[in-house]
C-alpha positions as CSV (number, residue, x, y, z in Angstrom):
1,M,180.2,189.1,52.4
2,T,177.9,186.0,52.3
3,Q,176.0,185.1,49.2
4,T,172.9,183.7,50.8
5,T,170.6,184.6,53.7
6,N,168.1,182.9,55.9
7,S,165.8,186.0,56.0
8,I,163.3,186.9,53.3
9,L,160.8,189.7,52.9
10,M,157.6,188.8,50.9
11,I,154.5,190.9,50.1
12,R,151.1,189.1,50.1
13,P,149.0,190.4,47.3
14,V,145.4,191.8,47.7
15,A,144.7,192.9,44.2
16,F,147.1,190.9,42.0
17,R,146.5,191.0,38.2
18,M,148.3,191.4,35.0
19,N,149.9,194.9,35.1
20,E,149.2,196.6,31.8
21,Q,152.0,199.1,32.5
22,T,154.7,196.5,32.7
23,A,153.4,194.3,29.8
24,V,155.0,196.7,27.2
25,N,158.4,195.2,27.7
26,N,157.8,192.1,29.9
27,Y,157.0,189.6,27.2
28,Y,156.4,186.8,29.7
29,Q,153.1,188.3,30.9
30,K,149.8,186.8,29.6
31,V,146.1,187.4,30.2
32,I,144.4,184.3,31.5
33,D,141.1,184.1,29.6
34,G,137.9,183.5,31.4
35,L,139.2,184.3,34.9
36,S,137.7,187.3,36.8
37,P,140.2,189.6,38.6
38,S,139.0,188.4,42.0
39,T,139.7,184.7,40.9
40,V,143.1,185.6,39.6
41,N,143.9,187.3,42.9
42,E,142.5,184.3,44.9
43,K,144.7,181.9,42.9
44,A,147.7,184.1,43.4
45,Q,147.1,184.3,47.1
46,A,146.8,180.5,47.4
47,E,150.1,180.1,45.5
48,F,151.7,182.7,47.6
49,D,150.6,181.1,50.9
50,A,151.6,177.6,49.9
51,F,155.0,179.0,48.8
52,V,155.6,180.8,52.1
53,N,154.6,177.7,54.0
54,K,157.1,175.6,52.1
55,L,159.9,178.1,52.9
56,R,159.0,178.2,56.6
57,M,158.8,174.4,56.8
58,V,162.5,174.1,55.9
59,G,163.4,176.9,58.4
60,V,163.6,180.0,56.2
61,D,162.7,183.2,58.2
62,V,160.0,184.8,56.1
63,T,158.6,188.2,57.0
64,V,155.2,188.5,55.2
65,V,153.7,192.0,54.8
66,E,150.1,192.2,53.6
67,D,149.6,194.6,50.7
68,T,147.0,197.3,50.9
69,L,144.1,197.8,48.4
70,S,145.0,201.5,48.1
71,P,147.1,202.6,46.2
72,D,146.6,200.1,43.4
73,T,149.7,198.0,43.1
74,P,149.1,194.9,41.0
75,D,152.8,193.8,41.1
76,S,153.4,194.3,44.8
77,I,154.1,190.6,45.0
78,F,157.6,191.3,43.5
79,P,159.3,193.4,46.2
80,N,162.8,192.6,45.1
81,N,162.5,195.2,42.3
82,W,162.1,198.3,44.5
83,I,164.3,197.5,47.5
84,S,167.5,195.6,48.5
85,F,169.1,195.1,51.9
86,H,172.8,194.8,52.6
87,E,175.1,193.4,55.3
88,N,176.6,196.8,56.1
89,G,173.1,198.1,57.2
90,M,172.5,199.9,53.9
91,V,169.2,199.8,52.1
92,A,168.8,200.7,48.4
93,L,165.5,202.1,47.0
94,Y,165.3,201.8,43.2
95,P,163.6,203.8,40.3
96,M,160.8,201.8,38.7
97,F,159.8,201.8,35.0
98,A,156.0,201.5,35.6
99,E,154.4,204.4,37.4
100,N,152.0,202.2,39.4
101,R,155.0,200.1,40.6
102,R,156.5,203.2,42.2
103,L,153.6,203.1,44.6
104,E,154.9,199.8,46.0
105,R,157.6,201.6,48.0
106,R,156.4,201.7,51.6
107,E,158.4,203.1,54.5
108,E,156.5,201.2,57.1
109,I,158.1,198.0,55.7
110,L,161.5,199.3,57.0
111,D,159.9,200.1,60.4
112,L,158.5,196.5,60.5
113,L,162.0,195.0,59.9
114,E,163.5,197.2,62.5
115,E,160.8,196.0,65.0
116,K,162.0,192.5,64.2
117,G,165.5,193.5,65.2
118,F,167.1,194.3,61.9
119,V,169.4,197.4,61.8
120,V,169.0,200.0,59.0
121,D,171.9,202.5,59.1
122,E,171.6,204.3,55.8
123,I,169.2,204.5,52.8
124,M,170.5,205.0,49.3
125,D,167.7,206.4,47.4
126,Y,168.0,206.3,43.6
127,T,164.3,207.0,42.9
128,S,164.8,210.6,41.6
129,A,166.1,209.0,38.4
130,E,162.5,208.3,37.6
131,D,162.0,212.0,36.9
132,D,164.6,211.8,34.1
133,G,163.3,208.5,32.7
134,F,166.1,206.3,34.0
135,F,165.4,203.0,35.8
136,L,167.2,200.3,37.7
137,E,164.8,197.7,39.1
138,G,166.6,196.2,42.1
139,T,167.8,192.6,42.2
140,G,165.6,192.1,39.1
141,S,168.1,194.2,37.1
142,L,171.1,193.5,39.2
143,L,172.4,190.0,39.9
144,L,174.7,190.3,42.9
145,D,177.5,188.0,43.6
146,R,178.0,189.3,47.1
147,A,180.7,186.9,48.1
148,N,182.9,187.9,45.1
149,G,181.9,191.6,45.0
150,K,180.5,191.5,41.5
151,A,177.3,192.7,40.0
152,Y,175.9,191.4,36.7
153,C,173.4,193.6,34.7
154,A,171.7,192.9,31.4
155,L,170.8,196.3,30.1
156,S,167.2,197.0,29.2
157,P,164.6,199.8,29.3
158,R,164.5,198.9,33.1
159,A,168.3,198.8,33.7
160,D,170.2,201.9,32.9
161,E,174.0,201.5,32.6
162,E,175.0,204.8,34.3
163,L,172.7,204.1,37.3
164,F,174.1,200.6,37.5
165,I,177.6,201.9,37.6
166,E,176.6,204.4,40.3
167,F,175.1,201.6,42.4
168,C,178.3,199.6,42.0
169,E,180.4,202.5,43.2
170,D,178.2,203.2,46.2
171,F,178.0,199.5,47.2
172,D,181.5,198.5,46.2
173,F,180.7,196.0,43.5
174,A,182.6,195.4,40.2
175,P,180.1,196.0,37.4
176,I,179.7,193.4,34.6
177,V,177.5,194.8,31.9
178,F,176.0,193.0,28.9
179,E,172.8,192.7,26.8
180,A,170.5,189.6,26.9
181,F,167.8,188.8,24.3
182,Q,164.8,186.7,23.9
183,T,162.9,185.9,20.7
184,V,159.5,187.5,20.5
185,N,157.5,186.8,17.3
186,G,160.7,186.2,15.4
187,E,162.4,189.3,16.7
188,R,165.3,189.5,19.2
189,K,164.2,191.8,22.0
190,L,166.0,192.7,25.3
191,I,165.1,190.6,28.3
192,Y,163.5,192.9,30.8
193,H,165.3,191.6,33.9
194,T,168.7,189.9,34.4
195,N,167.2,187.6,37.0
196,V,165.1,185.7,34.5
197,M,168.0,184.5,32.5
198,M,170.6,184.0,35.2
199,C,170.9,182.9,38.9
200,I,174.1,182.9,41.0
201,G,174.4,180.5,43.9
202,D,177.2,180.0,46.3
203,T,179.1,177.4,44.3
204,F,177.2,177.3,40.9
205,A,175.6,179.6,38.4
206,I,172.6,179.0,36.1
207,I,172.6,181.0,32.9
208,C,171.1,181.1,29.5
209,A,174.3,182.0,27.7
210,D,172.5,181.7,24.3
211,S,170.6,184.9,25.3
212,I,173.8,186.9,25.2
213,D,174.0,187.4,21.5
214,D,177.4,189.3,21.5
215,K,180.1,186.6,21.6
216,K,182.6,188.8,23.4
217,E,180.0,189.7,26.1
218,R,179.0,186.1,26.5
219,K,182.6,185.0,27.0
220,M,183.2,187.9,29.4
221,V,180.3,186.9,31.6
222,L,181.2,183.2,31.5
223,D,184.8,183.9,32.3
224,N,183.8,185.9,35.3
225,L,181.7,183.1,36.7
226,K,184.5,180.5,36.0
227,A,187.1,182.8,37.7
228,D,185.0,182.6,40.8
229,E,184.9,178.8,40.6
230,K,181.2,178.5,39.9
231,E,180.0,175.4,38.2
232,I,178.1,176.7,35.2
233,I,174.8,175.1,34.4
234,L,173.5,176.2,31.0
235,I,169.8,176.5,30.3
236,T,167.9,177.1,27.1
237,E,165.7,180.0,26.0
238,E,162.7,177.6,26.2
239,Q,163.7,176.9,29.9
240,V,164.0,180.6,30.5
241,N,160.4,180.9,29.2
242,N,159.5,178.5,32.0
243,F,161.4,180.7,34.6
244,A,164.3,178.3,35.0
245,G,166.6,181.3,35.4
246,N,164.4,182.8,38.1
247,M,165.7,181.0,41.1
248,L,167.2,181.9,44.5
249,E,169.5,180.1,46.9
250,V,168.4,180.5,50.5
251,V,169.5,179.1,53.9
252,G,167.1,177.0,55.9
253,A,167.4,175.3,59.3
254,D,170.8,173.9,60.3
255,E,172.5,175.9,57.6
256,R,171.0,173.7,54.9
257,R,170.9,175.4,51.5
258,F,167.9,175.4,49.2
259,L,167.5,176.4,45.6
260,V,164.0,177.9,45.4
261,M,162.1,177.8,42.1
262,S,158.7,177.4,40.7
263,T,157.3,173.9,39.7
264,S,157.2,175.0,36.1
265,A,160.9,175.9,36.3
266,Y,161.7,172.5,37.9
267,Q,159.7,170.6,35.4
268,S,161.5,172.3,32.5
269,L,164.9,171.1,33.8
270,T,166.6,168.0,32.4
271,K,167.5,165.0,34.6
272,K,171.2,166.0,34.0
273,Q,170.6,169.6,35.1
274,I,168.8,168.4,38.2
275,A,171.6,166.0,39.0
276,Q,174.2,168.8,38.5
277,L,172.3,171.1,40.9
278,E,171.7,168.4,43.5
279,E,175.5,168.0,43.8
280,H,175.4,171.5,45.3
281,I,172.1,172.1,46.9
282,T,168.6,170.8,47.8
283,I,165.9,171.9,45.3
284,L,162.6,173.3,46.7
285,H,159.8,174.1,44.2
286,S,156.3,175.4,44.5
287,S,153.5,175.9,41.9
288,L,153.3,179.6,40.9
289,D,151.4,179.2,37.6
290,T,149.0,182.1,38.0
291,I,151.6,184.5,39.4
292,E,154.0,183.6,36.5
293,A,151.4,183.9,33.8
294,C,149.9,187.3,34.9
295,G,152.9,188.8,36.6
296,G,155.6,187.6,34.2
297,G,157.9,186.9,37.2
298,S,158.5,183.9,39.4
299,A,160.0,182.6,42.6
300,R,163.1,184.8,42.7
301,C,161.1,188.0,42.0
302,M,158.8,187.3,45.0
303,M,161.7,187.2,47.6
304,A,163.6,190.2,48.8
305,E,166.6,188.9,50.7
306,V,167.3,190.6,54.0
307,F,171.0,190.7,54.7
308,L,170.8,193.5,57.3
309,P,172.6,193.1,60.6
310,R,170.5,192.3,63.7
311,T,170.6,194.1,67.0
C-alpha cells in the first residue's frame, strides 16, 4: 500500500465556530474575544479558500464540498474524523464523541466521489458504538502507516482501545497502542487526537516523544518507527501547541511530495528541524490561525485523504 495520495476531500465551512461540545477534552480550543460568529466564519472561510488554492497550485487534486447550514455542524471543516478511504475500495465511518459532530456524516459525499470516478466497494460502519459511549475519531485517533501496515493510536476519551483493535483487524493493520499527554494548568491530561502529536511521512516521522509519559510505551513507539527506517524528527510540547504535529504528506504534480502544515506550525519549527524535513520533502504552509484557535485542529484535520481506486 502507498503512504501518500494526490486526492484530498475537504469541507468548506458555512457556520464555523468554537464547538462547545468538543471543548471539554480538546484543550487547544479558544474563544476569540471580540469577534462575532459571522466574522469567525468569514475568517475561517478565507483561510480555507487560500489553503485549498495553495494545494491546487502544486497539483493536489482537492474535492471541495460546501457544508450546509442545517444541521448545525461547527466542526465540519475536519472531515478526517468521521471518514477514511482505503485502496481496496473500503470506506470506514467512525463513531464521534460530540453529538453535533455525528451530524457531519453525509452519504451524498460518497455519491460525489463516485461521480468523480472513485470506486466504493464496501462501507465499514462503526458508528453504532456511539450508542454505548465508545468512540474512535478516524485519522484523528488513528495514525496509519499504510505502507508498513501499522496503525498508531494514543488512547483518549475519543479513541477506544477495543474499537481500535477491531478496526485494525478489519483493515489488516498491526495495532500500536499508547497514551500521550499534554500539560493543562499544571496537570497531565490525555491528548485528544493522535494526529496532533505525531505525523508519519513516507521516509520520516514527526513525533512529540515527550508526550508519551510511560518510558516503555515511548520506546515501543520509537522502535516501531525506527524498524520501518523512518528518520525521527522530535518536536516539543510547545511545538505541539502550535500544531507542529498536525501535518500531512501529500503528492502534487509530477509525483512531487509536499508536507502540508499551518504557518504557525512552520514558524514554531527550528532551523535544524526544517533542514531535516527538507532532506525528505518540500514544505507547504498556509495561515490557519482562526481555524486553529476556534477549532483546536489544524492542516492535517482538514484533509481527508482519498485512497479509493478509480474506475
